[in-house]
C-alpha positions as CSV (number, residue, x, y, z in Angstrom):
1,M,-20.4,-4.5,49.3
2,S,-24.0,-4.6,50.3
3,G,-25.0,-1.7,52.6
4,L,-22.3,-2.3,55.4
5,F,-19.7,-0.6,53.5
6,T,-21.2,2.3,50.9
7,R,-19.8,5.6,49.4
8,T,-21.8,8.3,48.9
9,A,-21.0,11.5,46.3
10,Y,-22.2,14.6,46.7
11,T,-22.6,17.7,44.5
12,R,-23.5,21.2,44.2
13,E,-25.0,22.8,41.0
14,D,-23.5,26.4,41.4
15,K,-20.2,24.2,41.3
16,P,-19.8,21.0,38.9
17,N,-16.4,20.6,39.5
18,S,-16.6,20.2,43.1
19,V,-17.3,16.8,44.7
20,I,-17.4,15.4,48.4
21,I,-17.2,11.7,48.9
22,Q,-18.3,10.2,51.9
23,Y,-17.6,6.4,53.5
24,K,-19.8,5.1,55.3
25,G,-19.9,1.3,57.4
26,D,-16.9,-1.3,58.0
27,E,-14.4,-0.5,55.8
28,S,-13.0,-3.9,57.1
29,I,-15.0,-5.3,54.3
30,A,-14.2,-3.5,51.6
31,R,-12.4,-5.9,48.6
32,Q,-11.1,-4.5,45.5
33,F,-13.3,-5.1,42.1
34,P,-11.7,-5.7,38.7
35,H,-11.2,-2.5,36.8
36,G,-13.2,-1.7,33.7
37,H,-14.2,-4.3,31.2
38,T,-12.0,-6.9,33.4
39,K,-14.3,-9.6,34.8
40,Y,-11.7,-11.2,37.0
41,G,-8.4,-10.5,38.7
42,N,-6.9,-9.9,41.9
43,R,-4.3,-7.0,40.6
44,P,-4.8,-3.8,42.0
45,Y,-5.8,-1.1,40.2
46,V,-3.2,1.7,39.3
47,R,-4.6,5.0,37.4
48,T,-2.1,5.7,33.8
49,Q,-1.0,9.1,34.2
50,P,-2.5,11.4,31.5
51,S,0.9,12.6,30.1
52,V,1.7,9.2,29.4
53,L,-1.3,8.5,27.5
54,R,-1.0,11.7,25.5
55,E,2.8,10.7,24.6
56,I,1.4,7.6,23.4
57,E,-1.2,9.3,21.2
58,S,1.7,11.8,19.6
59,A,3.6,8.0,18.7
60,S,0.4,6.7,16.5
61,A,2.6,6.5,13.8
62,S,4.9,3.7,14.9
63,A,3.3,-0.3,15.9
64,P,2.1,-0.4,19.6
65,S,4.6,-3.0,20.4
66,R,7.7,-0.6,19.3
67,I,5.4,2.2,21.5
68,Y,5.2,0.4,24.7
69,Q,9.1,-1.4,24.1
70,T,10.0,2.4,23.6
71,M,8.4,3.5,27.2
72,V,9.0,0.7,29.3
73,T,12.9,0.9,28.5
74,A,13.0,4.5,29.1
75,G,11.2,4.4,31.7
76,A,13.3,1.3,33.5
77,A,16.5,3.4,32.9
78,H,15.1,6.0,34.7
79,V,13.5,4.1,37.4
80,I,10.0,6.2,37.7
81,Q,7.3,4.8,39.2
82,T,4.7,2.7,38.0
83,T,1.9,5.3,36.6
84,A,4.5,7.1,34.4
85,V,5.0,4.1,31.8
86,P,1.7,2.2,29.7
87,R,0.7,-0.5,31.7
88,N,0.6,-3.0,29.7
89,L,0.6,-3.3,25.5
90,E,-3.4,-3.5,25.7
91,Q,-3.2,-0.4,26.9
92,V,-1.6,0.9,24.3
93,R,-3.7,-0.6,21.7
94,N,-6.7,0.8,23.4
95,T,-5.3,4.3,23.8
96,L,-4.9,4.2,19.9
97,K,-8.0,2.9,18.9
98,H,-9.4,5.6,21.2
99,Q,-7.3,8.1,19.3
100,R,-8.7,6.5,16.1
101,N,-12.0,6.8,16.8
102,R,-12.2,10.4,18.2
103,G,-10.8,11.2,14.6
104,R,-13.3,9.5,12.6
105,I,-16.0,11.7,11.0
106,S,-18.6,8.7,11.6
107,R,-18.6,5.0,11.7
108,D,-20.1,5.2,8.0
109,A,-17.1,4.6,5.3
110,L,-18.8,5.4,2.9
111,F,-20.0,8.5,4.3
112,N,-16.6,9.4,5.4
113,L,-15.3,8.5,1.9
114,H,-17.5,11.4,0.3
115,E,-16.9,14.1,3.0
116,L,-13.6,13.6,2.4
117,A,-14.1,14.2,-1.5
118,L,-16.1,17.4,-0.7
119,D,-12.9,18.7,1.7
120,S,-10.2,17.9,-0.2
121,N,-8.6,17.9,-3.9
122,F,-7.9,14.5,-3.8
123,I,-10.5,12.2,-4.3
124,Q,-11.7,13.0,-8.0
125,H,-14.8,10.4,-8.8
126,I,-16.5,7.6,-6.4
127,T,-18.5,4.5,-8.0
128,T,-20.8,3.2,-5.3
129,F,-22.9,0.6,-7.4
130,P,-22.3,-2.4,-8.7
131,D,-18.5,-2.4,-7.4
132,L,-17.1,0.4,-5.2
133,S,-14.2,2.0,-7.0
134,V,-12.5,5.5,-6.1
135,I,-10.3,7.5,-8.9
136,L,-7.9,9.6,-6.7
137,Y,-4.9,12.2,-7.4
138,H,-4.5,15.6,-7.2
139,P,-4.1,18.4,-10.3
140,D,-0.9,19.8,-9.3
141,V,0.3,16.8,-9.5
142,V,-0.8,16.5,-13.2
143,Q,0.5,19.1,-14.0
144,I,3.7,18.1,-12.8
145,F,3.8,15.2,-15.2
146,K,2.3,17.2,-17.9
147,K,5.1,19.5,-17.6
148,T,8.0,16.4,-18.4
149,L,5.6,15.0,-21.4
150,S,5.9,18.7,-22.6
151,A,9.6,19.9,-22.0
152,S,11.7,20.5,-24.8
153,G,15.5,19.3,-24.6
154,D,17.0,15.8,-24.3
155,L,14.8,14.8,-21.1
156,P,14.3,11.4,-20.6
157,T,11.5,9.2,-21.8
158,Q,8.7,9.1,-19.6
159,Q,8.7,6.0,-18.1
160,M,5.3,4.8,-16.4
161,S,4.1,2.1,-14.9
162,Y,0.4,0.9,-13.9
163,D,0.4,-2.5,-11.6
164,T,-1.8,-3.8,-8.9
165,T,-1.2,-4.4,-4.8
166,F,-2.7,-7.1,-2.4
167,K,-2.7,-7.1,1.6
168,L,-3.9,-3.3,1.8
169,G,-7.6,-4.3,3.4
170,D,-10.9,-5.7,2.0
171,F,-9.9,-3.7,-1.4
172,Y,-7.5,-3.6,-4.7
173,L,-5.1,-0.6,-5.1
174,S,-4.0,0.4,-8.6
175,V,-1.2,3.2,-8.9
176,L,-0.2,5.0,-11.6
177,L,3.7,6.1,-11.0
178,F,5.7,8.2,-13.7
179,R,9.6,9.5,-13.2
180,A,10.2,13.2,-13.0
181,T,12.8,13.1,-15.6
182,D,13.9,16.2,-15.6
183,F,15.6,15.9,-12.7
184,D,18.9,13.3,-11.8
185,P,18.6,11.1,-10.1
186,Q,14.6,10.3,-11.5
187,P,13.0,10.0,-8.6
188,V,9.1,8.5,-8.7
189,I,6.5,10.1,-8.3
190,L,2.0,8.6,-7.6
191,L,0.2,10.2,-10.5
192,A,-3.0,8.5,-9.6
193,Y,-4.1,6.0,-7.2
194,L,-7.7,3.4,-8.0
195,M,-9.3,1.8,-5.2
196,H,-11.7,-1.0,-6.3
197,E,-13.4,-3.5,-4.9
198,R,-12.9,-6.3,-7.7
199,K,-10.1,-6.9,-11.0
200,L,-12.7,-5.6,-13.3
201,H,-12.4,-4.3,-17.0
202,E,-14.7,-1.9,-16.4
203,T,-12.9,-0.4,-13.5
204,H,-10.1,0.1,-14.7
205,D,-11.5,1.1,-18.3
206,A,-13.4,4.1,-16.3
207,F,-9.7,5.0,-14.6
208,F,-8.0,5.4,-18.0
209,R,-10.9,7.0,-19.7
210,Q,-10.6,9.3,-16.6
211,I,-6.8,9.5,-17.3
212,Q,-6.8,10.3,-20.7
213,N,-9.1,12.8,-20.2
214,I,-7.1,15.3,-17.8
215,C,-3.6,14.1,-19.6
216,P,-4.3,13.2,-23.3
217,E,-0.5,13.9,-23.8
218,I,0.2,10.5,-22.4
219,N,0.4,9.0,-25.9
220,S,4.0,10.3,-25.8
221,A,5.1,8.2,-22.9
222,V,5.9,4.5,-22.3
223,N,4.3,2.1,-19.9
224,V,4.8,-0.9,-18.4
225,T,2.0,-3.3,-16.9
226,N,2.2,-6.5,-15.9
227,Q,0.0,-9.4,-18.7
228,E,-3.7,-8.7,-16.9
229,K,-5.8,-9.0,-19.6
230,S,-8.0,-6.4,-18.6
231,I,-5.2,-3.8,-18.0
232,T,-3.6,-4.3,-21.1
233,D,-6.5,-4.2,-23.0
234,D,-8.5,-1.2,-21.5
235,I,-4.8,0.9,-22.2
236,A,-4.6,0.0,-25.5
237,E,-8.0,1.0,-26.1
238,N,-8.0,4.2,-24.5
239,F,-4.2,4.9,-25.4
240,P,-4.0,3.5,-29.2
241,R,-0.6,5.4,-29.7
242,L,1.1,4.7,-26.1
243,T,3.6,1.8,-26.2
244,M,3.0,-0.7,-23.8
245,L,5.2,-3.0,-21.9
246,L,5.4,-5.9,-20.3
247,C,6.6,-5.9,-17.0
248,W,9.8,-8.1,-16.9
249,N,9.5,-8.7,-13.2
250,H,6.1,-10.8,-13.3
251,I,7.5,-12.4,-16.3
252,Q,10.0,-13.9,-14.8
253,Q,8.4,-14.7,-11.4
254,D,5.7,-16.7,-13.2
255,I,8.8,-18.4,-15.1
256,K,10.1,-19.3,-11.6
257,R,6.9,-21.1,-10.2
258,W,6.7,-23.2,-12.9
259,V,10.2,-24.3,-12.7
260,R,10.1,-24.7,-8.9
261,S,6.9,-26.6,-9.4
262,H,8.4,-29.0,-12.5
263,R,11.0,-29.6,-9.3
264,T,14.1,-28.6,-11.3
265,S,16.9,-28.9,-9.8
266,K,18.8,-25.6,-8.4
267,T,21.2,-25.7,-10.9
268,D,19.1,-25.6,-13.7
269,E,16.8,-23.2,-12.2
270,I,19.6,-20.9,-12.2
271,T,20.8,-21.8,-15.5
272,V,17.2,-21.0,-17.2
273,Y,17.0,-18.0,-15.0
274,L,20.0,-16.3,-16.3
275,D,19.6,-17.6,-19.8
276,I,16.0,-15.6,-19.4
277,T,17.3,-12.1,-18.2
278,S,20.0,-12.2,-21.2
279,L,16.8,-13.4,-24.0
280,L,15.6,-10.1,-22.2
281,Q,18.5,-7.6,-22.5
282,S,18.5,-8.6,-26.1
283,N,19.5,-5.1,-28.4
284,S,17.4,-6.4,-31.0
285,L,14.9,-9.4,-32.6
286,E,17.3,-10.7,-34.3
287,E,20.1,-11.1,-31.5
288,Y,17.1,-12.2,-29.9
289,K,16.4,-14.7,-31.9
290,D,20.4,-15.6,-31.9
291,Q,20.6,-16.3,-28.4
292,L,16.9,-18.1,-28.4
293,L,18.6,-20.8,-30.5
294,T,21.3,-21.6,-28.6
295,Y,19.9,-21.5,-25.0
296,M,16.6,-24.2,-26.0
297,P,18.2,-27.1,-26.7
298,K,20.0,-27.1,-22.9
299,W,16.3,-26.5,-21.9
300,S,14.1,-29.4,-21.2
301,Q,11.2,-30.1,-23.7
302,P,8.2,-29.2,-21.4
303,F,10.1,-25.6,-20.1
304,S,10.6,-25.1,-24.3
305,Q,7.1,-25.6,-24.7
306,Y,6.0,-23.2,-21.9
307,Y,8.5,-20.0,-22.7
308,M,7.5,-20.5,-26.2
309,N,3.5,-20.6,-25.3
310,T,3.4,-17.6,-23.1
311,V,6.9,-15.7,-23.4
312,N,7.7,-15.7,-27.2
313,V,4.3,-14.9,-28.5
314,V,4.8,-11.2,-25.8
315,I,8.6,-10.7,-27.0
316,K,7.9,-7.7,-28.5
317,L,6.0,-6.2,-25.2
318,L,8.7,-6.9,-23.2
319,G,11.4,-5.0,-24.9
320,G,12.5,-7.3,-28.1
321,G,15.4,-5.2,-28.9
322,K,12.7,-1.8,-28.2
323,L,13.9,-0.5,-24.6
324,Q,17.9,0.8,-26.4
325,Q,15.8,3.3,-28.4
326,F,13.7,4.9,-24.9
327,K,16.9,4.7,-23.3
328,I,15.5,2.2,-20.5
329,D,17.6,0.1,-19.3
330,R,14.5,-2.7,-17.6
331,A,11.1,-3.1,-17.9
332,T,9.7,-3.0,-14.6
333,T,6.4,-1.7,-12.4
334,N,8.5,-1.8,-9.6
335,Q,10.0,1.7,-9.6
336,L,9.9,2.5,-6.2
């Protein structure tokens, strides 16, 4: 504080790791200052042990709150000193943040993306203008997929699916899945990814053109997707002989939203849901039509009209009795 109590550090060029610190003046006027970026606060600063910070970094796969809770609980059980546990949750968050910053190639996300593309065999195509889109897949996984298509014998039909996920960041992620049909049970494997800023026809078309180029044999499989027109049109254009089905989950969720928005009773909602499930599971178009004639008199006129205009017109893409020939129980993009 002022010149009444000072600290001076002395160093030597030939011994850079040696420092002598000298305090001069009236030590009674010395005061603690807030630590680091803290502007206010009276709590004395106690440095956390470096080993604790390393332990936080080694557990970076877990959430900060879980790391903090685990370490504090373990510390309390052994009645150890304060410096042997994280100071607070904010310290855990900051430690993980600094670790991520050290691991970055640079602060430029596009530069990092291109560096990863050069250093790996996973990022296959990058478009930055007018919209960012990235196509990702590994050639080894593509070869595994091809073997399931070309294998002789009675392997189950290859059921693929393509859908777009949300809430992963400032982008969409569309994923193409397949099943390793030479195993029982059949594990689901991610074949290729599309990262994109907007859900456009051009981005999906570029993705499927790339897939068609590396794997033209895909026409012998069955692919399940949602009703998004840009996706169904692009699949049909690039794979004209591929059997395409629409996802039951999307259809059932759309119906559920319609029913609830029209304030249908809970009993009627359950009845409609069971009826729709039964219709989708029909073994043939004839069976579907017979069941539909049975169920429609029970439905309200608005719902019957909604069903005929949205579901009945695409019933062939929902299976329409074709699932049995492919030995598939349910058409869904939710294979994981």
